[in-house]
LOMI-407516 format. One record per residue (C-alpha): residue number from 1; residue in one letter; chain; y, z, x. Coordinates in steps of 0.05 Angstrom, whole numbers, plus 5000, padded with zeros to 4 digits. Layout:
% LOMI-407516
NUM A A Y Z X
...
END
This chain:
% LOMI-407516
1 M A 7847 9274 4057
2 N A 7854 9243 4126
3 V A 7927 9227 4114
4 N A 7942 9300 4097
5 V A 7909 9324 4161
6 E A 7951 9275 4202
7 R A 8014 9298 4166
8 V A 7998 9371 4180
9 K A 7985 9355 4254
10 T A 8050 9316 4259
11 A A 8089 9372 4224
12 A A 8058 9425 4270
13 V A 8075 9386 4333
14 T A 8145 9369 4310
15 T A 8158 9442 4289
16 S A 8131 9468 4356
17 L A 8174 9421 4397
18 A A 8236 9436 4355
19 A A 8224 9511 4363
20 W A 8214 9503 4438
21 L A 8278 9462 4443
22 V A 8317 9516 4406
23 A A 8285 9571 4450
24 T A 8303 9532 4513
25 A A 8375 9524 4490
26 A A 8379 9599 4473
27 A A 8351 9617 4542
28 Q A 8408 9579 4577
29 L A 8464 9617 4544
30 P A 8506 9659 4592
31 E A 8493 9721 4551
32 T A 8423 9749 4557
33 R A 8417 9775 4486
34 F A 8362 9725 4468
35 D A 8320 9740 4530
36 N A 8287 9801 4498
37 I A 8268 9760 4437
38 L A 8240 9703 4479
39 W A 8200 9749 4526
40 C A 8175 9804 4481
41 G A 8106 9834 4493
42 K A 8049 9785 4501
43 L A 8085 9730 4463
44 R A 8125 9697 4518
45 I A 8156 9630 4503
46 P A 8155 9589 4567
47 T A 8225 9562 4574
48 P A 8259 9533 4636
49 N A 8316 9575 4663
50 W A 8375 9538 4693
51 R A 8419 9600 4700
52 F A 8403 9605 4774
53 F A 8474 9584 4790
54 G A 8503 9646 4756
55 P A 8539 9691 4756
56 N A 8572 9663 4819
57 P A 8563 9588 4822
58 G A 8569 9551 4888
59 V A 8639 9525 4900
60 K A 8634 9503 4973
61 D A 8609 9437 5001
62 C A 8565 9439 5063
63 H A 8579 9392 5121
64 L A 8534 9377 5181
65 L A 8565 9343 5241
66 Y A 8538 9326 5309
67 R A 8564 9299 5375
68 D A 8532 9273 5438
69 I A 8548 9298 5508
70 A A 8545 9247 5564
71 D A 8560 9266 5637
72 G A 8585 9334 5613
73 V A 8637 9302 5567
74 P A 8630 9315 5493
75 G A 8640 9256 5445
76 A A 8671 9255 5376
77 W A 8640 9292 5319
78 Q A 8602 9249 5269
79 E A 8584 9273 5199
80 I A 8513 9269 5173
81 P A 8513 9263 5097
82 V A 8474 9323 5069
83 T A 8472 9297 4998
84 R A 8466 9227 4971
85 D A 8490 9193 4908
86 R A 8437 9199 4855
87 P A 8411 9142 4813
88 W A 8414 9148 4738
89 Y A 8340 9164 4733
90 A A 8345 9224 4781
91 L A 8347 9271 4721
92 A A 8274 9257 4710
93 W A 8249 9232 4778
94 N A 8285 9245 4844
95 A A 8233 9238 4899
96 R A 8287 9221 4950
97 N A 8315 9291 4943
98 R A 8266 9323 4991
99 S A 8300 9307 5057
100 P A 8371 9325 5034
101 K A 8342 9389 5004
102 A A 8309 9405 5071
103 L A 8375 9395 5107
104 F A 8412 9437 5056
105 D A 8361 9493 5060
106 A A 8363 9492 5136
107 I A 8439 9498 5135
108 Q A 8435 9556 5086
109 G A 8383 9591 5129
110 I A 8426 9584 5191
111 R A 8487 9609 5153
112 S A 8452 9672 5130
113 R A 8421 9684 5199
114 A A 8488 9673 5234
115 A A 8523 9721 5186
116 A A 8470 9774 5198
117 A A 8467 9765 5273
118 G A 8542 9766 5285
119 S A 8557 9741 5355
120 E A 8484 9742 5377
121 L A 8456 9672 5381
122 A A 8382 9685 5395
123 P A 8361 9703 5323
124 V A 8393 9639 5298
125 V A 8364 9594 5352
126 W A 8294 9617 5337
127 S A 8301 9608 5262
128 P A 8263 9552 5227
129 G A 8327 9521 5201
130 Y A 8357 9515 5271
131 R A 8293 9485 5298
132 L A 8290 9435 5240
133 L A 8362 9412 5251
134 S A 8352 9409 5327
135 G A 8290 9365 5319
136 Y A 8325 9322 5267
137 I A 8384 9310 5313
138 Q A 8341 9298 5374
139 H A 8292 9249 5344
140 H A 8321 9218 5281
141 L A 8395 9203 5295
142 P A 8426 9149 5338
143 H A 8456 9173 5404
144 A A 8508 9146 5452
145 D A 8485 9110 5514
146 G A 8476 9158 5571
147 A A 8477 9220 5526
148 S A 8436 9277 5555
149 H A 8452 9330 5504
150 S A 8475 9336 5432
151 Q A 8506 9392 5391
152 F A 8514 9405 5317
153 L A 8569 9439 5276
154 L A 8562 9469 5207
155 M A 8622 9475 5161
156 H A 8641 9492 5090
157 S A 8697 9459 5051
158 Y A 8727 9477 4984
159 L A 8788 9462 4942
160 T A 8844 9513 4944
161 A A 8892 9469 4905
162 P A 8884 9404 4867
163 E A 8899 9362 4929
164 H A 8884 9411 4986
165 R A 8815 9422 5017
166 Q A 8803 9483 5060
167 I A 8753 9473 5118
168 E A 8715 9531 5149
169 P A 8669 9519 5209
170 F A 8616 9574 5210
171 F A 8567 9555 5265
172 V A 8564 9512 5328
173 S A 8497 9502 5362
174 E A 8484 9507 5436
175 E A 8474 9441 5473
176 I A 8407 9410 5454
177 S A 8374 9367 5507
178 L A 8356 9298 5484
179 P A 8292 9262 5502
180 T A 8307 9211 5556
181 A A 8271 9149 5579
182 E A 8255 9182 5646
183 A A 8222 9243 5616
184 P A 8151 9230 5589
185 D A 8136 9247 5518
186 P A 8093 9311 5518
187 Q A 8049 9282 5463
188 T A 8029 9223 5508
189 L A 8012 9264 5569
190 P A 7937 9272 5585
191 P A 7910 9342 5569
192 A A 7914 9392 5626
193 A A 7849 9402 5664
END
């Protein structure tokens, strides 16, 4: 009797997992004809939905560049990699994706703010994405000796032909002052009386 109960349990679990796998595959189809079946009434089969790229998938790569300004002379642009190569196990566990995701989200936030603001810079400068990128560039990147300011540039690139990449700059920051050895760190100052 015990063997039959175990077989029933195994069959029930196997059937449930197989049904969930089929429902997940059906939920990913470009057509939405199965969505009504999967989400009818109170019976809602919880399936992941990876159609968030559709109907217009992203076709542009984001680029973040920065340069230092020393004695009023701007240096060469240097690219900061926004994405990294992923290890094979990143399909299941990708904890290192947080910082590249933060950079990517900051860039997208600046892009949408810049598009909405037109030529006005203030709404972009006060946005969280701009402040995040400014702080990242000020405190986490190497700078040239004698640099007093830095600046960042955001660009898109995409393929227009098999061997031709189109580049579109879409935002240049204002000059961001860098912390210097002469200026005390505000966090180390004694509290005001």
